[in-house]
Structures are given as structure tokens and as C-alpha cells.
Backbone as CSV, one residue per row, in Angstrom:
resi,resn,N_x,N_y,N_z,CA_x,CA_y,CA_z,C_x,C_y,C_z
1,MET,-0.388,-14.966,30.574,-0.450,-15.019,29.131,0.913,-15.498,28.617
2,THR,0.872,-16.481,27.768,2.112,-17.033,27.228,2.553,-16.252,26.001
3,GLY,3.745,-16.551,25.562,4.264,-15.887,24.371,3.474,-16.222,23.115
4,ALA,3.000,-17.458,23.044,2.220,-17.881,21.877,0.894,-17.129,21.809
5,GLU,0.248,-16.928,22.953,-1.011,-16.179,22.968,-0.781,-14.731,22.553
6,THR,0.320,-14.157,23.020,0.642,-12.785,22.657,0.873,-12.660,21.157
7,LEU,1.584,-13.613,20.585,1.816,-13.595,19.148,0.525,-13.798,18.359
8,ASP,-0.372,-14.646,18.858,-1.663,-14.839,18.193,-2.482,-13.560,18.187
9,ILE,-2.496,-12.861,19.317,-3.243,-11.602,19.397,-2.636,-10.559,18.473
10,ALA,-1.312,-10.468,18.456,-0.637,-9.501,17.589,-0.879,-9.833,16.125
11,ARG,-0.810,-11.117,15.765,-1.058,-11.529,14.388,-2.493,-11.213,13.970
12,ASP,-3.432,-11.482,14.871,-4.838,-11.202,14.581,-5.059,-9.705,14.358
13,GLY,-4.414,-8.879,15.175,-4.536,-7.437,14.999,-3.919,-6.952,13.706
14,LEU,-2.754,-7.480,13.348,-2.105,-7.070,12.101,-2.890,-7.517,10.873
15,ILE,-3.420,-8.730,10.912,-4.221,-9.208,9.787,-5.479,-8.371,9.635
16,THR,-6.111,-8.038,10.755,-7.305,-7.191,10.703,-6.962,-5.821,10.127
17,MET,-5.831,-5.256,10.534,-5.412,-3.960,10.008,-5.190,-4.023,8.500
18,LEU,-4.534,-5.071,8.020,-4.283,-5.194,6.589,-5.569,-5.383,5.799
19,VAL,-6.487,-6.179,6.340,-7.757,-6.418,5.646,-8.587,-5.135,5.595
20,ILE,-8.566,-4.362,6.670,-9.337,-3.125,6.704,-8.742,-2.082,5.765
21,ALA,-7.422,-2.031,5.669,-6.772,-1.032,4.827,-6.781,-1.409,3.352
22,ALA,-6.994,-2.668,3.036,-6.890,-3.145,1.659,-7.824,-2.443,0.672
23,PRO,-9.122,-2.255,0.959,-9.969,-1.604,-0.046,-9.505,-0.191,-0.405
24,CYS,-9.145,0.599,0.594,-8.688,1.968,0.319,-7.379,1.965,-0.452
25,MET,-6.483,1.081,-0.084,-5.195,1.027,-0.774,-5.352,0.562,-2.217
26,LEU,-6.203,-0.425,-2.443,-6.400,-0.920,-3.803,-7.081,0.117,-4.690
27,VAL,-8.081,0.798,-4.147,-8.758,1.842,-4.925,-7.790,2.977,-5.244
28,SER,-6.998,3.367,-4.265,-6.017,4.426,-4.481,-4.992,4.010,-5.533
29,LEU,-4.575,2.759,-5.494,-3.618,2.250,-6.476,-4.198,2.271,-7.885
30,VAL,-5.419,1.787,-8.033,-6.045,1.728,-9.357,-6.291,3.129,-9.911
31,VAL,-6.807,4.025,-9.074,-7.073,5.391,-9.538,-5.763,6.095,-9.871
32,GLY,-4.748,5.933,-9.047,-3.457,6.563,-9.313,-2.831,6.046,-10.594
33,LEU,-2.918,4.743,-10.823,-2.372,4.167,-12.041,-3.129,4.657,-13.271
34,THR,-4.444,4.744,-13.159,-5.252,5.230,-14.272,-4.938,6.685,-14.596
35,VAL,-4.845,7.513,-13.567,-4.548,8.927,-13.788,-3.133,9.092,-14.340
36,SER,-2.184,8.330,-13.850,-0.812,8.408,-14.365,-0.741,7.988,-15.825
37,LEU,-1.476,6.939,-16.163,-1.524,6.510,-17.555,-2.162,7.586,-18.435
38,PHE,-3.238,8.190,-17.945,-3.888,9.279,-18.674,-2.930,10.455,-18.866
39,GLN,-2.190,10.802,-17.828,-1.238,11.906,-17.921,-0.108,11.580,-18.892
40,ALA,0.352,10.354,-18.882,1.431,9.978,-19.791,0.968,9.978,-21.245
41,LEU,-0.264,9.556,-21.464,-0.770,9.503,-22.839,-1.089,10.878,-23.396
42,THR,-1.603,11.763,-22.550,-2.007,13.090,-23.031,-0.965,14.165,-22.766
43,GLN,0.081,13.853,-22.017,1.141,14.784,-21.642,0.615,15.998,-20.882
44,ILE,-0.451,15.779,-20.117,-0.976,16.810,-19.218,-0.293,16.589,-17.874
45,GLN,0.466,17.560,-17.406,1.212,17.416,-16.152,0.645,18.345,-15.081
46,GLU,-0.610,18.187,-14.782,-1.269,18.999,-13.766,-1.185,18.265,-12.427
47,ILE,-0.693,18.950,-11.410,-0.495,18.321,-10.097,-1.829,17.923,-9.463
48,THR,-2.814,18.796,-9.546,-4.094,18.520,-8.888,-4.846,17.376,-9.546
49,LEU,-4.489,17.043,-10.768,-5.171,15.953,-11.461,-4.923,14.614,-10.780
50,THR,-3.826,14.490,-10.046,-3.556,13.222,-9.351,-4.279,13.135,-8.013
51,PHE,-4.470,14.267,-7.337,-5.034,14.235,-5.989,-6.555,14.216,-5.957
52,VAL,-7.185,15.004,-6.791,-8.645,15.137,-6.732,-9.361,13.815,-7.030
53,PRO,-9.018,13.089,-8.096,-9.709,11.805,-8.314,-9.470,10.801,-7.190
54,LYS,-8.249,10.786,-6.628,-7.973,9.874,-5.519,-8.816,10.219,-4.306
55,MET,-8.925,11.504,-4.004,-9.721,11.910,-2.842,-11.186,11.547,-3.023
56,ILE,-11.721,11.773,-4.207,-13.120,11.439,-4.478,-13.325,9.924,-4.393
57,ALA,-12.410,9.170,-4.996,-12.534,7.708,-4.973,-12.416,7.170,-3.549
58,LEU,-11.523,7.744,-2.749,-11.375,7.281,-1.372,-12.596,7.622,-0.526
59,LYS,-13.201,8.780,-0.758,-14.428,9.111,-0.029,-15.535,8.126,-0.365
60,VAL,-15.687,7.805,-1.638,-16.716,6.843,-2.048,-16.416,5.466,-1.461
61,THR,-15.145,5.076,-1.486,-14.754,3.781,-0.917,-15.051,3.721,0.566
62,LEU,-14.722,4.785,1.295,-15.001,4.794,2.724,-16.493,4.757,3.014
63,ILE,-17.280,5.465,2.225,-18.733,5.435,2.422,-19.268,4.021,2.210
64,LEU,-18.735,3.329,1.202,-19.217,1.982,0.906,-18.707,0.939,1.906
65,PHE,-17.456,1.048,2.320,-16.835,0.005,3.125,-16.804,0.298,4.615
66,LEU,-17.195,1.479,5.052,-17.099,1.810,6.475,-17.928,0.884,7.368
67,PRO,-19.150,0.498,6.995,-19.873,-0.459,7.862,-19.135,-1.798,7.993
68,TRP,-18.572,-2.279,6.911,-17.828,-3.530,6.951,-16.559,-3.377,7.788
69,MET,-15.878,-2.245,7.642,-14.675,-1.993,8.438,-15.013,-1.931,9.928
70,GLY,-16.104,-1.280,10.257,-16.538,-1.218,11.649,-16.878,-2.582,12.199
71,TYR,-17.497,-3.417,11.382,-17.808,-4.783,11.807,-16.533,-5.564,12.082
72,ARG,-15.529,-5.424,11.215,-14.269,-6.152,11.408,-13.558,-5.704,12.677
73,ILE,-13.524,-4.396,12.914,-12.890,-3.880,14.131,-13.678,-4.320,15.362
74,GLY,-15.003,-4.282,15.261,-15.840,-4.729,16.383,-15.646,-6.194,16.703
75,SER,-15.519,-7.025,15.668,-15.306,-8.452,15.919,-13.923,-8.701,16.521
76,LEU,-12.919,-7.918,16.125,-11.603,-8.035,16.760,-11.692,-7.651,18.228
77,MET,-12.386,-6.563,18.521,-12.519,-6.125,19.909,-13.298,-7.145,20.734
78,GLU,-14.286,-7.774,20.126,-15.055,-8.805,20.833,-14.171,-9.998,21.177
79,ARG,-13.342,-10.419,20.220,-12.427,-11.534,20.494,-11.424,-11.167,21.588
80,LEU,-10.914,-9.940,21.538,-9.971,-9.507,22.577,-10.649,-9.425,23.939
81,SER,-11.885,-8.943,23.978,-12.616,-8.857,25.236,-12.870,-10.237,25.818
82,GLN,-13.228,-11.189,24.968,-13.441,-12.551,25.447,-12.143,-13.147,25.967
83,HIS,-11.057,-12.830,25.300,-9.761,-13.340,25.755,-9.368,-12.736,27.102
84,ILE,-9.630,-11.450,27.270,-9.323,-10.791,28.537,-10.214,-11.345,29.650
85,ALA,-11.507,-11.534,29.334,-12.438,-12.023,30.353,-12.135,-13.467,30.769
86,SER,-11.646,-14.256,29.832,-11.362,-15.659,30.169,-10.072,-15.808,30.961
87,GLY,-9.254,-14.768,30.947,-8.048,-14.810,31.775,-6.917,-15.239,30.949
């Protein structure tokens, strides 16, 4: 295996990781920003108000995106397996 092949495999893995993490990170960002804006406007400084909506939103996001995430990870593993099998 050459250095270029190793870098291609590493790049493919990192891109897959970023794509898989993106929906959860974006949902968490939007919910956190919304809750922070709500807290700033109403001056309610409750600690649990930031965590509970994020947890609920992340659970819903994972339920919706988990099949797609599994497909992406499976396709990465398939490409790696083909690369290993081809030598």
C-alpha cells in the first residue's frame, strides 16, 4: 500500500465521519441557539432548559437519520473491504 492510498483511505474515513456527524451537530446547534435566544429574551436562566430540548431533538434526529448513517458506514466498510480484498 502506497502513501497515496493510505491518505485516500484516511480522507474517505474522515469525510464519512463528518457527513455522519453533521445532522446531529446542526440540530444541536439550531436548538441550542433557539433556546439561548429564548433565555436571553425572557431572562429565564434555568440550566435544564438548555439540555432537555437538545436531548429530545437529538433523539428524534437519530431516529430519523440512523438508517442513513448506517448505510453510509456500511458503504465505507464495503469500499474498505474491496480495497483489502484487491490487495
